[in-house]
N, C-alpha and C positions, 0 to 999 in steps of 0.2 A: 470462545467458540460459538456461543449463542449469537453474538453480533455478526460474526463472519458467515455463519450459515444463513442468517437472515439476509446478509449482503448477497450471498449466492442466489437466494430466492429473488431478491430485487433484480439481479442481472437476468434471471430467467424471465421475469415479467417484462423487462426492457427488451430482451431479444424477441419475445413473443409479439410485442406491440410494434417494434420497429425493424427487426431483422438487421441486415447490414447494408446500408445505402445512404442516401442523402440525409434523411431525417436523423438516423442514428449518428452519422458523422457530425451533423450540426450540433446535436446536444453534447456529444462527447467532447468536441473541441470547446464549446462554450463553457461547459462545466470544468474542463481541464484547467482553465485559466485560474479561477479561484482555488481549485483543488491543488494545483501546483504551488500556489502561494501558501496554502495551508500546510502542505507537506514540508515546504522549505522553511517557512517562518514560524508558523504556529506550532506544529508538532515536531519541527526540526530545530532550527536555531533558537527560537524563543524558549521552548521547553528545556533544551539542552543547556542553555545558559541560566535559565530561571531556577531549575531544581538545585544545582550546587549552591547558589547564593541563598535561596530560601532555606535549604537544609542547614547551611552554615549559621543562619540566624537562629534556627530552632535548636541546634546542638550547642552553640557557643554563647547565645544571648537569651532571647525569650520569644514566646509565641507572639506577644504584643508587637515587638519590633519586626518580626517576620510578617505579620499582617499589615503593618504600616508600609513595609516595602512592597507587598503585594498590591496594595491600593495605588501606590505610585505607578506600578507596572500596568495595571488594568486601566488606569486613567490615560496613560500614554498610548496604549493600544486604541482606545476609543478615539483619540484625536488623530493619530497617524493613519490607522487603517480606515477610519471614517473618510479621511481625505482621499485615500486610494480608491475606496468604493465609489465615491462621487466622480473621481477622474475616470474610472473604468466605465461607468455608466455613460458619461458624456462623450467619451472617446471610444465607444465600443467598436466602431468601424476600424479605427486604427489598431485596436487590440487584435481583431480578427486578421487584419493584414499582416500583423507581426507573427502570429502563431500558426496561421494556415494560409499562406500566400497563394497556394493553389486554388483556394476557394474563390478568390477575387478574379483570378485569370479565367476560371470557369464561368463566373458571372459575366465578365466582359465578352466571352465567347457567345454566351446565350443572348446577350444584348445585340450582338452583331447578327445573330440568326433572326431575331425579332424584326430587325430592319428589313430583312429580305422576305421572311415568311409571315410576318404579323405576330400577334400575341401567341405565346406558347401556353399550354396547360400548366397549372401550378406544380404538378408533380414532375414535370420536365424542366422547369425553370420558372417562367412566368414571373408573377409578383414575388413569390417566395423561392428565389434561387438559393443555393446553399449559403452564399455569402450573407445575404440580407437576413435570412432566417437565423443564422448563427449570431449575427450582430444583435438581433432582438433578444435572443436567449441570454446573451452576455449581460444585457441591461437588467434582466430579471434576476439572474443568479449571483451577481457580483457581491451583494451583502453577505453571502455565505461565508466569505473569508473573515469578516468581522465576527460573526457568531461563533465560528469554530475556533478562532484564535482566543477569544475570551474563554471558551470551553476548555481549551488546552491548558491555559494557565490555571483554571480551576482544577483540572485533572492533576496538574503538577503539585498543587497545594495539597490535594487529598492524598496522592501517592506518597508525598514526603512525610505525611502523618500516618502512613501505613493503612490507608483506606484504598483498597484496590478494586473491589467488586463493582461499586456504582460507576466509577470512571470507565472501567472496562466494558460495562454494559451500555454506556451512553451512545456509542455508534449504533446499537440496536434500535434506538429511538429513530434515528435517521432512516434506517432500513425499513422499519415498520411503517413509517409514514409513506415511504416510496411504494411499498407493497400495497398498502391500502389505496393509495392514489391510482396505481396501475389497475387494481381490481375494479375500482369505480369506473375508470376509463373503459375497461373491457365491457362492463355492463351497459354503460351509457352509449358507447360507440360513436363519439364525435368524429369529424374528419381528421385526417392524419396530422394536419398542421395544428389544429386546436389540441390534439392529443399531446404533441410534443411540448406545446406551450404550458399546458396544465401540469404535465410531468415535471417541467422545470420549476414551476411554482411549488410543487410538492418537495423537490430537492431543497429549496430555500427554507421551507417550513421545517423540514427535517433537521437542517443545520441549527436552527433556533432551538429545536427540541433537545439537541445534545447539551446545550448550555443550561436550559431550564431544568432538565432532569437531574443535574448534579448539585444544583444550588441548595436543596434541603439538607444534604449531607454536610455541605460546608457551613450552613447556618448552625447545624448541631455542634460544630466545632468552634462556635462562638465568633465566627467571622462576620463582619458587617462592612459592606462596601461604602466608602466615602471618597468622592472625587477629590483628588489631590495630586499636585504635580511638584516634583522637585528633582531637577537634573543634577543638583549638587549632592544628593544623597549618595553615600558611599556604595550602597548596594546597587543603586540604579547605574552609577558610573561603571561598576564592575560588570553588570549585566550588559551594558552597551558595548563595553570592550570585548565581551565574549561573543556577542551576537554577530558582529561583522565577519570575523573569521569562521564562526560556526556556520554562517550561510554558505560560505565556500566549502567548508569541510563536509557538510551534509548535502551539498548541492548536486553531486555527481548524478544520482539517479534522476532527479528532477530536471536537470539540464539536458540529460540524455533523452528523457521523454519529450521535452520541449523540442529538441532537434529532430527527433523522430516524427513528431507531429508535423513539423514544417515539411519534412521530406515526404511523409505519407500523404499529405494533402495534395501532392503533385502526382500521386500514383492513381491506379484505378479506384473507382468508387467502392467503398467497403473496406479499404486498406486500414483506415483509422479504426474502424469498428473491429476488424479481425484481431488487430494488435491489442485493442482494449479488452475484448472478451477473453483472450488468452492470458493477458496479464492479470485480469481479475481472478482467474483460477489460480494463478501462481500466488496471488496475494492471500488466498485462503490459508495455506500453511504458514505463510509469513505472518499473517495476522493472528492466527491461533497460537503458533509457537514462538515465532521470532519476536513479535511485538511484546508478547507477554513476558518472555525472558528478558528482553531489552528494558522493559519498564522496571522490573525488579533490579536488574543490573545497574541501571542509571542511579537509582536511589542508593543501592549498596555501595557503589563506587564513590558517590558524593559523600556519604557518611564516612567511609574508610579514608578517603582523601582528606576530609576535614579533620579526622583524628590522626592524620599522618601515619597510617598503618599500611605501608607499601606491600608487605608480604600478604596481607589480606586482600588487597586490590588484585594482586597476581593470582592468588588462589581462587578468588571469586570469578575472575575473568576466565580462567581455565575451566572451572566448573560450568559456567554458562556456555562457553564455546562447545564443550563436549556434549552437553545436552542438546544444543542447537544442531550439531552435526548428526546426532543420533536421529533426530526427527526430520530434518530437512533433506538429508541424503536419501532416506527411505522414501520420502515424498517424491523426490526426483525420479527414482526408479519406478514408482507407481505411475507417474505422469507419462514417462517414456513408453511404458507398455500399455497402459489403459487409457491414454489420452484421447484417442479417437472415440472410444466408447463413452467416456465421461462427457466430452463435448456433445456427442449425439444425444445422450439422455438428458443433459441439463438444458441445452440451448435449442436443439432442433425441433422447434414448434412454431406455429404461426408463420410469421414472415421470415423466419430463420430457416434456410434450406440446406440440403445435403452439401452443396458446393461451399456454403459458408462454414459448415462443419469441417470439411477438409482443409480449408484455408486457416481456420482458427487452430486446428490441431497442429498444423505445420509450425505456426508461431509458438504454440504451447511447448512443443518439444524443444525448441531452441531456448526459450525462456527458462525451461525447467533445469537445464544444465547449470545455470548460474544461481539456482535457488539458495544453495548453502551460502553463497557469497552475499546475496542481497540481505539475508537475515543476519549474517555475522557482522556486516558493517553496522547494522542498527545496534549491535551489542557493543562493539569495540570503540566506535566513535565517541559515545558519551564518556568513556573512561578517560580519554585524552582531555576532554573539557573539565572533568572533575579534577584532573591533575594540573589544570591551568596551562595546558600545552596545546593551543589551537593550531599551531603552525603545521604540524604533521598532517592532520585531516585536510587542511587547505591544499597542501602539496599533493596528497593522495587523490583528492577530488579532481584537481587539475589533470593529473595523469590519466585518470579514468575518463574524463571528458575527451582528452586527446585520443585515447584508444577507441572510444565510441565513434568519434568523427572519422578516424582513419578507416575503420571497418565499414561504417554505414555509407560514407560517401563513395567508397570503392566498390560497394556491392549492391546498393539499392536500385540502380538502373538495370542491373543484370538479374538479381534475384527478387526485386520488388520488396515487399514488406518483410520477407524472410531475412533479407540483409539487414534491415533495421532491428529485428529481434536479435540477430547474432551480434550486432554492435552493442546493444544494451547488455547482453550477457557478458561479452568481453570486458566491458567497462566495470561491471560488478566484480568480476574476478580480479581485475587489476587493482581495483580499490581495496578489496579485502587483503590481498597479498602484500600490498604496500604498507597498509596499516599494521598487519601482523608482524612483518619484518622490522618495521620501525619501532614497534613496542618492544620487540625482542632485543634490538640493538641498544635502545636507550634505557629501558627499565628492567632488563634481565629476562623479559619474556615469561613464558609459562613452562619453561623446561623443568622436568622433574614431576610434572603433574599429569603426565600420560596423555596429552592431547593428540600427539602423532599416532600413538598406538590405538587410541580410541577411534580416530579417523579411519584407520585401516580396517579395524574390526567392523565398523559400521558399513564401510564400502563392501566388504566381503558379504555381510549379511544382506545388504541391499541387492547385490548382484545375484545371490541365491534366490531371493524373492522374485526378482525380475525374470530369471530363467524359468522358475516354476510357473509363474503366471503366463509367460509366453507359450510354454508347452501346453498348458491347460486350454488356452484360447485357440490352439490349433486343433483341438478335439472336434470331431464331426458334430456331436450333439450340441456342443457349445456354439459352434458356428451356426447351426440351425436356429438355436434359441435367440441368437443375436439378430436374426432377421425377423423376429416376431414383433409383438405389440410393445408399446412403451412400458407397460407394467412388467412384462417378461424381461425386457432389457434392463429395467431398473433393478429387478431382483437379481439378475445375473451380475450386474455391476456391483451391487452390494455384497453378493457372495464372493466375488473375486477380490474385492477390497478386504473383506474379512479373512479370506485365505491368505492374502498377501501379508496382513498383520500377523497372523499366526506363524507363517513361515519366517518372517523377519525376526519376530521376537524369539522364536524357537532357535533359529541360527545364532542370534545374538547371545542367548543364554549359553549355547554350546561353546562359543568362543570366549565366554566369560567377560562379556561386556559389562562394565561398571554401571552404565546407565540402565541396561536391561535389568540388572540385579536390583537397582533402586526402584524401578517401576514395579517389578513383581513383588518386592517386599512391601512396597507401599500399598499395592492392590490387596495383598494378603492381610495387611493391617486393617484396611477398610472393611474387607469382608468379615474379618474376625470381630471387628467392633459391631458390625450390623448383626452378626449371629448372636453375640452376647446381649 
């Protein structure tokens, strides 16, 4: 939660400095390239494949053999991703043409205008048109993928040995560096081009910080890195067999974001930014709840599968899904009712205007509908890999991509960026439903663990919360307060969020939600311990 809240502060600083336009679009696209690779390979396929193999060594053999395997993997990453980083830097123009072809067409259009009217100002095109600026930023930020990939393996090593706090806090280092960089830029006030260049260097430094921050914890567990390569090692061969299908199995969201970036680059300026700002808000509950649950779930599933305890795998999956539904569906209801206010309070400062708030809120509402599916996929996919069954996530990912393409291509020229948000949500729902039904068919599913009933209870509680919040926001005095200063709007937003939490938990307790009971009993235990 600390790292995600800092991430939200980082986005606030970014919105203040750049708003939604050429410079924000350029950084978002440039950073998206290594970030997509991070999500797909580092925190996706690599971690998904690495944790079961590493845990298998710990459970069935020894820590020494597990560390030997980890050294092989870290060495391989240094070689392979080092080559990818160099290629990305040398071929940055080609990379931008691939992910944002609309930027190049805009650049060619500006060049034709210069032939007629002479040199243009930099903010309209000139030397730093969107394509050339994005290409420069790609050169700067490409090594980020190497740093965070190494950090992800270190995170997997720590999690597998039940060290969770330091790895979970490591993204806070990245966000802290970004916030400090943004604050310094605000105080110094360089021109906008230099501002976005310095911000990009700050992002690269933050990625390095994520790795460095975790190393002392790993050293305390007696790990020492030694460069060594062995493609004949049984663990490495198993990992490589898992990575290829894992890339496809976890790729749906990343491929869909990639497709949406290509399409959004051809829409009005700011489309890339509006989608990014909205998705960042959606990533707050996913990061706080979904990733936290998925991290524990991946380790639990790997250990249960290693011990061939299938009933425990099903029981743990059911428990994790119910907890995720409880938190994510309530978050969806909150975003649908309070989304406009949240975007207004968080983003609408500096270069981020009221028009940008309206556009971001529209994308947020569409993304929010699929929030439960985004986070559930993060929980259920690692279970298949723990069971050495990568084929199903691959098929599921393929179906999700097809669904996104069908919706996005048929709507983006009519609804613009909103059609792209709808396509992403559709893909997430397809992905989750396919995985859930496949697990039920092949492994007996989670029948008898109350997942369906839990879903309905959470849906009812969330609807009750949304209705109360909607009615309160219609009150005259609340409407007047919402037109007041930022401080007043912030207090109103926090008050409404608190009211929503109270109504949601109160309703959930009334309908005897198992998850609400666990939360309240745990809170009572904490309070009792503090009192004693």
